[in-house]
C-alpha positions in Angstrom: 2.7 1.9 4.4 6.0 3.7 4.7 9.4 2.5 3.5 12.9 3.3 4.7 16.4 2.7 3.2 19.1 1.9 5.7 22.0 4.1 4.5 24.6 1.8 6.2 23.4 -1.2 4.1 22.6 0.4 0.7 25.4 -0.2 -1.8 23.9 1.7 -4.7 22.7 -1.2 -6.8 19.7 1.1 -7.9 17.3 -1.8 -8.3 14.7 -0.1 -6.1 14.7 3.0 -8.2 14.4 1.0 -11.4 11.4 -0.9 -10.0 9.7 2.1 -8.3 11.3 5.4 -9.5 8.7 7.6 -7.8 9.3 6.0 -4.4 13.1 6.2 -4.4 15.7 8.8 -5.2 19.3 8.2 -6.0 22.3 10.2 -4.8 24.1 11.8 -7.7 27.5 10.9 -6.4 27.3 7.3 -5.2 23.9 6.1 -6.3 22.7 5.3 -2.8 19.0 5.3 -2.4 16.6 7.3 -0.2 12.9 6.5 0.1 10.2 9.1 -0.2 9.1 10.8 2.9 5.6 9.9 3.8 3.1 7.2 2.9 3.5 5.1 -0.2 0.4 5.6 -2.3 -1.8 2.5 -2.3 -1.4 1.9 -6.0 2.4 1.7 -5.5 2.4 -0.7 -2.5 3.1 -3.7 -4.7 6.0 -1.9 -6.4 7.4 -1.0 -3.0 7.1 -4.7 -1.9 8.9 -5.7 -5.1 11.7 -3.2 -4.4 12.1 -4.6 -0.9 12.3 -8.2 -2.1 14.8 -7.2 -4.9 17.3 -5.3 -2.8 20.5 -7.4 -2.7 21.6 -5.8 0.6 18.1 -6.0 2.2 18.5 -2.3 3.0 14.8 -1.5 2.5 12.2 -2.0 5.2 8.6 -1.1 6.0 8.3 1.3 8.9 5.2 1.9 11.1 
């Protein structure tokens, strides 16, 4: 599983980083999120799914 944050949709709510801090990094200036590059570790897939569901802007998606 890989995740992606759409930079056009992300508004910097930071919920994803609060839920899964090892999967998302926040920009120091505006708080916009970026997902880790590469596969989400199997033990963090449920946290990634929770972050996806929690994003108010629906900016996070699973990519092939």
